[in-house]
ZANU-578515 format. One record per atom (N, C-alpha, C): y, x, z. Coordinates in steps of 0.1 Angstrom, whole numbers, padded with zeros to 4 digits, always signed. Atoms other than C-alpha are relative to their C-alpha. Layout:
BEGIN
YXZ
...
//
This chain:
BEGIN
-0012+0009+0000
+0000+0000+0000
+0012+0009+0000
-0012-0007+0001
+0034+0013-0009
+0009-0002+0012
-0009+0002-0012
+0058+0020+0019
+0013-0008-0004
-0012+0008+0002
+0086-0005+0022
+0012+0008+0005
-0011-0009-0004
+0116+0019+0023
+0012-0008+0006
-0011+0008-0005
+0140-0010+0029
-0001-0003+0014
+0002+0004-0014
+0125-0017+0063
-0003+0013+0008
+0002-0013-0007
+0121+0020+0072
+0012+0003+0009
-0011-0003-0009
+0142+0027+0103
+0006+0014-0002
-0004-0014+0001
+0144+0064+0094
+0007+0002-0014
-0007-0002+0012
+0160+0058+0060
+0015+0003+0002
-0014-0004-0001
+0194+0075+0055
+0005+0000-0014
-0006+0000+0013
+0218+0069+0027
+0011+0011+0000
-0010-0011+0001
+0238+0100+0016
+0004+0002-0014
-0006-0002+0013
+0261+0101-0014
-0008-0009-0010
+0007+0010+0008
+0243+0070-0029
-0015+0004-0003
+0014-0004+0001
+0209+0088-0026
-0007-0004+0013
+0008+0004-0012
+0183+0073-0003
-0011+0011+0002
+0011-0009-0003
+0159+0096+0015
-0005-0004+0014
+0006+0003-0013
+0136+0092+0045
-0001+0013+0008
+0000-0011-0009
+0140+0116+0074
-0014+0003+0006
+0013-0004-0006
+0110+0135+0088
+0001+0000+0015
-0002+0001-0014
+0126+0135+0122
+0008-0012+0003
-0007+0012-0003
+0137+0103+0139
+0013+0003+0008
-0013-0003-0005
+0174+0108+0145
+0008-0012+0004
-0007+0012-0003
+0183+0072+0151
+0005-0001+0014
-0005+0001-0014
+0185+0073+0189
+0011+0010+0002
-0011-0010-0002
+0206+0105+0187
+0013-0005-0006
-0012+0005+0007
+0230+0089+0162
+0006-0011+0008
-0005+0011-0008
+0233+0058+0183
+0008+0005+0012
-0007-0005-0011
+0242+0078+0213
+0013+0007-0003
-0012-0007+0004
+0267+0099+0194
+0011-0011-0003
-0010+0010+0003
+0284+0067+0181
+0006-0006+0013
-0005+0006-0013
+0286+0053+0217
+0010+0009+0007
-0009-0010-0007
+0302+0085+0230
+0013+0000-0008
-0012+0000+0008
+0327+0085+0201
+0008-0012+0003
-0007+0012-0003
+0336+0049+0209
+0006+0001+0014
-0006-0001-0013
+0341+0056+0246
+0012+0010+0001
-0012-0010+0000
+0363+0087+0240
+0011-0006-0008
-0010+0005+0009
+0381+0069+0212
+0008-0012+0006
-0007+0010-0007
+0390+0041+0236
+0013+0005+0007
-0011-0006-0007
+0414+0065+0252
+0008+0010-0009
-0006-0010+0009
+0420+0094+0227
+0003-0006-0013
-0004+0005+0013
+0439+0085+0196
-0002+0011-0011
+0002-0010+0010
+0428+0103+0164
-0010+0011+0005
+0008-0012-0004
+0413+0138+0169
-0015-0002-0002
+0015+0002+0003
+0380+0127+0153
-0007+0013-0003
+0006-0013+0003
+0373+0162+0140
-0003+0007+0013
+0002-0007-0012
+0377+0177+0175
-0011-0007+0008
+0010+0007-0008
+0355+0150+0191
-0014+0003-0006
+0012-0004+0006
+0328+0157+0165
-0004+0014+0003
+0003-0014-0003
+0330+0194+0171
-0005+0002+0014
+0005-0001-0013
+0326+0189+0208
-0015-0006+0001
+0013+0006+0000
+0295+0167+0202
-0010+0010-0007
+0008-0010+0007
+0281+0193+0178
-0003+0012+0010
+0002-0011-0010
+0286+0220+0205
-0010-0004+0011
+0009+0005-0010
+0267+0199+0230
-0014+0001-0005
+0013+0000+0007
+0238+0194+0206
-0005+0014-0003
+0003-0014+0003
+0239+0231+0198
-0001+0009+0012
+0001-0007-0012
+0240+0241+0234
+0010+0012+0000
-0010-0011+0001
+0272+0261+0229
+0013-0003+0007
-0013+0001-0007
+0305+0267+0247
+0012-0002-0009
-0012+0004+0009
+0339+0255+0234
+0013+0005+0006
-0013-0004-0004
+0374+0270+0236
+0010-0009-0007
-0010+0009+0005
+0401+0244+0231
+0014+0006+0001
-0013-0007+0000
+0435+0258+0221
+0010-0010-0006
-0011+0009+0004
+0467+0237+0218
+0011+0001+0010
-0011+0000-0009
+0501+0233+0233
-0002-0010+0011
+0002+0010-0010
+0504+0214+0265
+0003-0014-0004
-0002+0014+0003
+0501+0176+0263
-0007-0006-0012
+0007+0005+0012
+0477+0173+0233
-0014-0005+0004
+0012+0006-0005
+0449+0159+0255
-0012+0009+0000
+0012-0009-0001
+0427+0190+0259
-0008-0003+0012
+0007+0002-0012
+0419+0185+0295
-0006-0014+0001
+0005+0014-0001
+0416+0147+0294
-0012-0003-0009
+0012+0002+0009
+0392+0149+0264
-0012+0006+0007
+0012-0006-0007
+0369+0173+0284
-0005-0009+0011
+0004+0009-0012
+0370+0149+0314
-0006-0013-0005
+0006+0012+0006
+0363+0119+0292
-0014+0003-0005
+0014-0004+0004
+0333+0137+0276
-0009+0001+0012
+0008-0002-0012
+0320+0146+0310
-0004-0014+0006
+0003+0014-0006
+0323+0109+0321
-0010-0007-0008
+0010+0007+0008
+0301+0098+0292
-0014+0006+0002
+0013-0007-0003
+0274+0122+0304
-0004-0001+0014
+0004+0001-0014
+0254+0116+0335
-0005+0014+0005
+0003-0014-0005
+0255+0153+0346
+0010+0004+0010
-0009-0006-0010
+0272+0174+0372
+0012+0006-0008
-0012-0004+0007
+0308+0182+0363
+0009+0007+0011
-0010-0007-0009
+0332+0208+0379
+0011+0005-0009
-0012-0005+0007
+0367+0219+0370
+0005+0012+0008
-0005-0012-0006
+0381+0254+0377
+0014+0003-0006
-0014-0003+0005
+0419+0260+0374
+0001+0015+0001
-0002-0015+0000
+0423+0297+0364
+0014+0004+0003
-0013-0005-0004
+0452+0315+0380
-0001+0015+0001
+0000-0015-0001
+0463+0352+0382
-0007+0006+0012
+0005-0005-0013
+0450+0355+0418
-0015-0004+0002
+0014+0005-0001
+0415+0340+0411
-0009+0012+0000
+0010-0010-0001
+0386+0362+0421
-0013-0004-0005
+0013+0003+0004
+0351+0364+0407
-0008-0009+0009
+0007+0008-0010
+0337+0350+0439
+0005-0014+0001
-0005+0014+0001
+0359+0319+0435
-0007-0008-0010
+0007+0007+0011
+0339+0311+0404
-0015+0000+0003
+0014-0001-0001
+0304+0324+0411
-0006-0004+0013
+0005+0003-0013
+0301+0320+0448
+0000+0013+0008
+0000-0012-0008
+0298+0345+0477
-0011-0001+0011
+0010-0001-0011
+0273+0356+0504
+0008-0001+0013
-0007+0002-0013
+0283+0343+0539
-0011+0003+0011
+0009-0004-0011
+0267+0356+0571
-0002-0012+0009
+0004+0012-0009
+0248+0328+0590
-0004+0006+0014
+0003-0006-0013
+0250+0336+0627
-0013-0006+0006
+0012+0007-0005
+0222+0311+0635
-0013+0007-0005
+0011-0006+0006
+0198+0327+0611
+0000+0015+0000
-0002-0014+0000
+0212+0362+0614
-0003+0007-0013
+0001-0005+0013
+0212+0367+0577
+0010-0006-0009
-0010+0005+0010
+0234+0363+0546
-0006-0011-0008
+0004+0012+0008
+0233+0330+0528
+0010-0001-0012
-0009+0001+0012
+0246+0326+0492
+0005-0014-0001
-0006+0013+0002
+0271+0298+0488
+0004-0001-0014
-0002+0001+0014
+0272+0287+0452
+0014-0004-0003
-0014+0004+0004
+0306+0285+0434
+0000-0012-0010
-0001+0012+0009
+0318+0258+0411
-0006+0002-0014
+0006-0003+0013
+0302+0275+0380
-0014-0006+0000
+0013+0006-0001
+0269+0260+0393
+0001-0015-0003
-0001+0014+0004
+0272+0227+0374
-0005-0001-0014
+0005+0001+0014
+0261+0213+0340
+0012+0001-0010
-0012-0001+0009
+0296+0209+0324
+0011+0005+0008
-0011-0006-0008
+0323+0232+0336
+0013+0000-0009
-0013-0001+0007
+0360+0227+0325
+0008+0011+0007
-0009-0011-0004
+0380+0259+0328
+0014-0002-0006
-0014+0002+0005
+0417+0251+0326
+0008+0013-0001
-0009-0012+0001
+0441+0278+0313
-0008+0012+0002
+0009-0011-0002
+0413+0303+0309
+0007+0014-0001
-0007-0013+0002
+0437+0330+0298
+0010+0004+0011
-0009-0003-0011
+0456+0330+0331
-0006+0009+0011
+0007-0009-0010
+0430+0350+0350
-0002+0014-0005
+0001-0014+0004
+0428+0388+0349
-0014+0004-0005
+0013-0005+0006
+0400+0409+0332
-0011+0000+0010
+0010+0000-0011
+0381+0412+0365
-0007-0013+0001
+0005+0013-0001
+0377+0375+0367
-0007-0005-0012
+0006+0004+0013
+0370+0370+0330
-0014+0006-0001
+0013-0007+0001
+0341+0395+0333
-0010-0007+0007
+0009+0008-0008
+0325+0372+0358
-0007-0010-0008
+0006+0010+0009
+0318+0348+0330
-0009+0005-0010
+0008-0006+0010
+0300+0372+0307
-0014-0004+0001
+0015+0003-0002
+0265+0368+0321
-0003-0014+0000
+0003+0014-0002
+0267+0332+0330
+0001-0008-0013
-0002+0007+0012
+0280+0321+0296
-0011+0003-0011
+0010-0004+0010
+0254+0341+0276
-0014-0003+0004
+0014+0001-0005
+0223+0340+0298
-0003-0012+0009
+0002+0012-0009
+0229+0308+0319
-0006+0004+0013
+0005-0005-0013
+0223+0328+0350
+0011+0009+0006
-0009-0010-0006
+0242+0350+0375
-0009+0009+0009
+0007-0010-0008
+0231+0381+0394
+0009+0003+0012
-0009-0003-0012
+0245+0384+0430
-0008+0007+0010
+0006-0008-0010
+0235+0410+0455
-0015+0003-0003
+0014-0003+0005
+0204+0418+0434
-0009-0011-0002
+0008+0013+0001
+0192+0382+0433
+0005-0007-0013
-0003+0007+0012
+0191+0363+0400
+0000-0015+0003
-0001+0015-0002
+0202+0326+0401
+0001-0006-0014
+0000+0007+0013
+0193+0305+0370
+0007-0014+0002
-0007+0012+0000
+0216+0276+0363
-0008-0012-0006
+0007+0012+0005
+0203+0241+0357
+0005-0003-0014
-0004+0005+0013
+0202+0229+0321
+0003-0015+0000
-0008-0008+0009
+0222+0218+0303
+0012+0007+0007
-0012-0007-0005
+0250+0243+0310
+0010+0003-0011
-0010-0001+0011
+0282+0241+0289
+0013+0002+0007
-0014-0003-0005
+0317+0255+0294
+0009-0005-0011
-0011+0004+0008
+0347+0239+0279
+0013+0006+0006
-0012-0007-0005
+0378+0261+0283
+0012-0004-0008
-0012+0003+0007
+0414+0254+0274
+0010+0012+0002
-0011-0010+0000
+0443+0277+0266
+0012-0004-0008
-0012+0003+0007
+0479+0275+0255
+0004+0012-0009
-0002-0012+0009
+0486+0297+0224
+0015+0004+0000
-0014-0003+0001
+0524+0296+0228
+0005+0008+0012
-0005-0007-0012
+0532+0306+0264
-0008+0013+0003
+0007-0013-0002
+0524+0343+0270
+0003+0005+0014
-0004-0005-0013
+0541+0348+0304
-0011-0003+0010
+0010+0003-0010
+0515+0352+0331
-0014-0002-0006
+0014+0002+0006
+0485+0352+0307
-0006+0014-0004
+0007-0012+0004
+0459+0377+0297
-0008-0002-0012
+0008+0002+0013
+0443+0382+0263
-0015+0000+0004
+0014+0001-0003
+0406+0372+0265
-0007+0011-0007
+0008-0011+0006
+0382+0401+0259
-0008-0005-0012
+0007+0004+0012
+0365+0401+0225
-0015-0004+0004
+0013+0003-0004
+0331+0400+0243
-0001-0014+0005
+0001+0014-0005
+0340+0368+0260
+0003-0010-0011
-0003+0009+0011
+0355+0352+0229
-0013-0003-0008
+0012+0001+0008
+0322+0359+0211
-0010-0009+0007
+0009+0009-0007
+0304+0338+0237
+0003-0015-0002
-0004+0014+0003
+0322+0306+0226
-0006-0003-0014
+0005+0005+0013
+0304+0287+0199
+0011-0003-0009
-0012+0004+0008
+0336+0271+0187
+0013+0003+0007
-0014+0000-0005
+0373+0277+0190
+0006-0012-0008
-0006+0012+0006
+0390+0243+0183
+0015+0000+0002
-0015+0001+0000
+0427+0242+0174
+0004-0014-0001
-0004+0014-0001
+0443+0210+0184
+0015-0001-0004
-0013+0002+0005
+0474+0199+0165
+0007-0012+0006
-0008+0012-0005
+0502+0174+0173
-0005-0012-0008
+0004+0012+0007
+0494+0138+0164
+0010-0004-0010
-0010+0005+0010
+0510+0121+0134
+0008-0011+0006
-0009+0010-0005
+0537+0095+0138
-0007-0013+0004
+0007+0012-0003
+0514+0065+0136
-0009+0002+0013
+0008-0003-0012
+0491+0081+0162
+0008+0001+0012
-0009-0001-0012
+0520+0089+0185
+0004-0013+0005
-0004+0014-0003
+0531+0053+0184
-0012-0007+0008
+0012+0006-0006
+0495+0042+0193
-0003+0006+0014
+0002-0006-0013
+0493+0067+0221
+0009-0006+0010
-0010+0006-0009
+0525+0053+0236
-0004-0015+0004
+0004+0014-0002
+0512+0017+0232
-0012-0001+0010
+0012-0001-0009
+0479+0026+0249
+0004+0003+0014
-0004-0004-0013
+0496+0043+0278
+0008-0012+0007
-0007+0012-0006
+0519+0012+0283
-0009-0011+0004
+0009+0011-0004
+0490-0012+0283
-0009+0003+0012
+0008-0004-0012
+0472+0008+0310
+0005-0006+0013
-0007+0005-0012
+0497-0004+0336
-0005+0009+0012
+0005-0007-0012
+0480+0006+0370
-0014+0006-0001
+0014-0004+0002
+0446+0015+0355
+0000+0015-0004
+0002-0014+0004
+0434+0051+0351
-0007+0001-0013
+0006-0002+0014
+0423+0065+0317
-0015+0000+0001
+0014-0001-0001
+0388+0071+0330
-0007-0011+0006
+0005+0011-0008
+0383+0039+0348
-0011-0008-0007
+0009+0009+0007
+0364+0020+0321
-0010+0007-0009
+0009-0008+0008
+0345+0049+0305
-0015-0002+0005
+0014+0002-0004
+0307+0042+0305
-0008+0013-0003
+0010-0011+0002
+0279+0068+0308
-0009-0004-0011
+0008+0002+0011
+0259+0072+0277
-0013+0008+0000
+0012-0009+0001
+0235+0102+0280
-0003+0006+0014
+0005-0006-0012
+0215+0116+0309
-0003+0015-0003
+0003-0014+0002
+0207+0153+0314
-0013+0002-0008
+0013+0000+0007
+0171+0147+0302
+0002-0003-0015
-0002+0004+0014
+0183+0130+0270
+0008+0011-0008
-0008-0011+0007
+0208+0159+0262
-0010+0011-0003
+0009-0011+0003
+0180+0184+0265
-0010-0004-0011
+0009+0004+0010
+0157+0163+0244
+0006+0000-0014
-0007-0001+0012
+0183+0160+0217
+0003+0014-0005
-0002-0014+0004
+0191+0197+0218
-0013+0006-0006
+0012-0005+0005
+0154+0204+0213
-0003-0006-0014
+0002+0007+0013
+0153+0179+0184
+0009+0007-0011
-0009-0006+0010
+0183+0196+0167
-0006+0013-0005
+0005-0013+0004
+0165+0229+0167
-0011-0001-0011
+0011+0003+0010
+0138+0213+0145
+0006-0003-0014
-0006+0003+0013
+0164+0206+0117
-0004+0010-0010
+0005-0009+0011
+0152+0221+0084
+0011+0007-0007
-0009-0009+0007
+0171+0250+0069
-0007+0008-0011
+0007-0007+0011
+0161+0263+0034
+0004+0014+0000
-0003-0015+0000
+0158+0301+0029
+0013+0004-0006
-0013-0004+0007
+0187+0302+0005
+0012-0003+0008
-0011+0003-0009
+0209+0286+0031
+0002+0010+0011
-0001-0011-0009
+0200+0312+0056
+0006+0012-0006
-0007-0011+0007
+0210+0338+0031
+0015-0002-0002
-0014+0004+0001
+0242+0319+0025
+0008+0003+0012
-0007-0002-0013
+0251+0321+0062
+0002+0015+0002
-0001-0015-0001
+0243+0359+0062
+0011+0006-0009
-0010-0005+0009
+0265+0365+0032
+0014-0003+0005
-0013+0004-0005
+0295+0346+0048
+0004+0010+0011
-0003-0008-0012
+0292+0367+0080
+0002+0015-0004
-0001-0014+0005
+0286+0401+0062
+0013+0002-0007
-0013-0001+0008
+0317+0394+0040
+0011+0002+0009
-0011-0002-0009
+0339+0393+0071
+0000+0014+0004
+0000-0014-0004
+0328+0428+0079
+0005+0010-0011
-0004-0008+0012
+0336+0441+0044
+0014-0004-0005
-0013+0006+0004
+0369+0421+0041
+0011+0010+0003
-0011-0010-0003
+0399+0444+0037
+0011-0006+0009
-0010+0006-0008
+0421+0419+0055
-0004-0001+0015
+0005+0002-0014
+0400+0420+0087
-0003+0014+0006
+0003-0013-0007
+0400+0449+0112
-0014-0001+0007
+0013+0002-0007
+0369+0434+0130
-0006-0012-0007
+0008+0011+0005
+0342+0413+0114
-0008-0007+0010
+0008+0007-0009
+0318+0389+0129
-0014+0007+0003
+0013-0006-0004
+0286+0399+0147
-0012-0009-0004
+0012+0009+0003
+0250+0386+0142
+0000-0012+0009
-0001+0012-0008
+0257+0363+0171
+0007-0011-0007
-0007+0010+0008
+0281+0345+0147
-0009-0006-0010
+0009+0005+0010
+0254+0341+0121
-0009-0011+0007
+0008+0009-0008
+0232+0324+0148
+0008-0012+0004
-0008+0011-0004
+0261+0303+0159
+0002-0010-0012
-0002+0009+0012
+0268+0290+0123
-0013-0008-0002
+0013+0007+0002
+0231+0282+0120
-0002-0012+0009
+0002+0011-0010
+0229+0262+0152
+0011-0011-0001
-0010+0010+0002
+0262+0244+0146
-0002-0008-0013
+0003+0007+0012
+0252+0235+0110
-0011-0010+0003
+0011+0010-0003
+0220+0219+0124
+0006-0012+0008
-0006+0011-0007
+0242+0199+0148
+0008-0009-0008
-0007+0008+0010
+0264+0187+0120
-0010-0009-0008
+0010+0008+0008
+0233+0176+0100
-0005-0011+0009
+0006+0010-0009
+0220+0158+0131
+0009-0012+0002
-0009+0011-0003
+0251+0137+0138
+0003-0008-0013
-0002+0008+0013
+0252+0127+0101
-0014-0006-0004
+0012+0007+0002
+0216+0115+0103
-0010+0007-0010
+0009-0008+0009
+0200+0143+0082
-0009+0009+0008
+0009-0010-0006
+0170+0164+0092
+0000+0013-0007
-0001-0013+0007
+0181+0192+0069
+0014+0003-0002
-0014-0006+0000
+0212+0214+0066
+0004+0001-0015
-0005-0001+0013
+0234+0213+0035
+0011+0011+0000
-0011-0010+0000
+0260+0239+0024
+0013-0005+0006
-0012+0006-0006
+0287+0215+0035
+0000+0001+0015
+0001-0001-0015
+0274+0216+0071
+0004+0014+0004
-0003-0014-0003
+0276+0254+0070
+0015+0003-0002
-0014-0002+0002
+0311+0254+0055
+0008-0006+0011
-0008+0006-0011
+0323+0230+0082
-0001+0007+0013
+0002-0008-0012
+0308+0251+0109
+0006+0013+0000
-0004-0014+0001
+0320+0284+0096
+0014+0003+0006
-0013-0003-0005
+0357+0281+0105
+0001+0000+0015
-0001+0000-0015
+0355+0271+0142
-0009+0010+0006
+0008-0010-0006
+0327+0296+0147
+0005+0014-0002
-0004-0014+0003
+0343+0326+0130
+0015+0003+0004
-0014-0003+0000
+0381+0322+0135
+0004+0008+0013
-0003-0007-0012
+0380+0336+0171
-0008+0013+0001
+0009-0012-0001
+0354+0363+0164
+0005+0012-0009
-0005-0011+0009
+0374+0383+0137
+0014+0003+0004
-0014-0004-0003
+0406+0403+0140
+0007+0004-0013
-0008-0003+0012
+0432+0404+0113
+0006+0014+0001
-0007-0013+0000
+0446+0438+0103
+0014-0001+0003
-0014+0001-0004
+0480+0445+0117
+0010-0003-0012
-0009+0002+0012
+0496+0446+0082
+0000-0014-0004
+0001+0014+0004
+0483+0412+0073
+0005-0010+0011
-0006+0008-0011
+0492+0398+0107
+0015-0001+0000
-0014+0000+0001
+0527+0409+0102
+0005-0009-0011
-0003+0009+0012
+0527+0390+0069
-0002-0015+0003
+0002+0014-0005
+0518+0358+0089
-0013-0005-0005
+0013+0005+0004
+0482+0356+0076
-0009-0001+0012
+0009+0003-0012
+0458+0341+0101
-0015+0002-0003
+0014-0002+0002
+0421+0346+0106
-0006-0013-0006
+0005+0013+0006
+0415+0309+0097
+0002+0000-0015
-0002-0001+0014
+0431+0315+0063
-0009+0009-0007
+0009-0009+0006
+0410+0345+0056
-0014-0005-0001
+0014+0006+0000
+0378+0328+0066
-0002-0011-0011
+0000+0010+0010
+0386+0299+0043
-0001+0007-0014
+0001-0008+0012
+0391+0325+0015
-0014+0006-0002
+0014-0006+0001
+0357+0341+0023
-0009-0011-0004
+0009+0012+0003
+0340+0306+0022
+0001-0003-0015
-0001+0003+0014
+0355+0300-0012
-0005+0011-0010
+0005-0011+0008
+0345+0334-0025
-0015+0001-0002
+0015-0001+0000
+0308+0331-0017
-0006-0012-0008
+0006+0010+0008
+0288+0312-0042
-0009-0009+0008
+0008+0010-0007
+0272+0280-0029
-0014+0000-0006
+0013+0001+0006
+0234+0280-0033
-0003-0014-0004
+0003+0013+0005
+0220+0252-0053
-0015-0003+0001
//
């Protein structure tokens, strides 16, 4: 008997072509749509940023949000945390913040006559770090191990963090007083750097209207929980199974290698960037209901993955050329596999 494709729940329509997925992504897509709706009930526009945050969660990657004050960086992270039934903590980075304020410290217990480790706020599932570039290098270094390996080592003891573990950090690109440049090693640990722009006029009007209609209600009051910790981990494992053809793996490698050979760049991207593009492309495919990656997924992932991992030469920087512009040129220069 022929399969009735019209009644197949795994059927996906893409560019007027019907195909049946080999991985059931319907529950994942439904959850993504619910999260979009919950965040969209408060945040106006910024659809690309919301999708990037969702892809980062599915790809188990950290995110750096960059934008001027007042463009909803912090509130978006808090809204996202509210839709997830996981532990959430917020750390406000300041110039006097010490590594122990983040990781925790050993305290002597007089009753037991021994030291006891008191866990810091980093021991959570989703950690919001506000103004990450306001802490000095010593404090920034405390994040290296925990962001890459999901563990910390304190007094010779290793503490593994509960999964999922994700960091969303914010920074202001304009104000430089009292800030510290993030080390390249730390920037490399962020899956995405997301630049948030000002809203358009129509969006600005809608923002004001929504704020006026809130009256005495808080922005987070009516946000519903969508996903549990177990569901997030299940979807992360599902995304890893997304199919990537060999020629697309080669395409990713060519993009990254080109950044190392580009005359406009002083520093190119590392192999960690290649892996990040691969994982992010799988995330984009999943939220679009496909169990396979396309060149478009890779191109969309490449800019937020690479723009903070490369350094523009001083000469080009003086000309006003940004890393984002160069990466887009690299993407256009590499032939798309067919």
